[in-house]
C-alpha positions as CSV (number, residue, x, y, z in Angstrom):
1,M,0.0,0.0,0.0
2,N,1.3,3.5,-0.8
3,I,0.4,6.5,1.3
4,G,0.9,10.0,0.0
5,I,1.1,12.9,2.4
6,I,0.8,16.4,1.0
7,G,3.2,18.7,2.8
8,D,6.9,19.6,2.8
9,Y,8.7,16.9,4.8
10,N,11.4,18.1,7.2
11,P,12.9,15.4,9.4
12,A,13.9,18.0,11.9
13,Y,10.2,18.3,12.9
14,P,9.4,15.7,15.5
15,S,5.7,15.6,14.5
16,Q,6.6,14.7,10.9
17,R,9.0,11.9,12.0
18,T,6.4,10.5,14.4
19,T,3.8,10.5,11.6
20,C,5.9,8.2,9.6
21,E,6.8,6.0,12.6
22,A,3.1,5.7,13.5
23,L,2.1,4.7,10.0
24,L,4.9,2.1,9.8
25,H,3.9,0.8,13.3
26,A,0.3,0.5,12.3
27,A,1.1,-1.3,9.1
28,R,3.3,-3.8,10.9
29,Q,0.6,-4.5,13.4
30,A,-1.9,-5.1,10.5
31,G,0.6,-7.2,8.6
32,L,0.9,-4.7,5.7
33,R,3.9,-3.3,3.8
34,I,3.5,0.4,3.1
35,G,5.4,3.1,1.2
36,I,5.2,6.6,2.4
37,E,5.7,9.5,0.0
38,W,5.7,13.1,1.0
39,I,4.4,15.2,-1.9
40,S,5.5,18.9,-1.8
41,S,2.5,21.1,-1.6
42,S,4.2,23.7,-3.8
43,S,4.6,21.2,-6.6
44,L,0.8,20.8,-6.7
45,H,-0.2,24.5,-6.8
46,G,-2.5,25.0,-9.7
47,R,-2.3,21.4,-10.8
48,S,-5.4,19.8,-9.2
49,A,-5.9,17.5,-12.2
50,S,-2.4,15.9,-11.6
51,I,-3.2,15.1,-8.0
52,S,-5.1,12.0,-9.1
53,S,-1.8,10.6,-10.5
54,H,-0.6,10.4,-6.8
55,V,-3.7,8.6,-5.6
């Protein structure tokens, strides 16, 4: 399963690190393998049609 998170990832922010850790933990508990991709919000500005390519 792939999970896309719209936002600008910065590993220096604890909340962003723990978001990834929580998703990975939940996936392990459910017996799933996941991929997490942070999608820069600035790369989507004015491109709402292309968002579906990330879904």
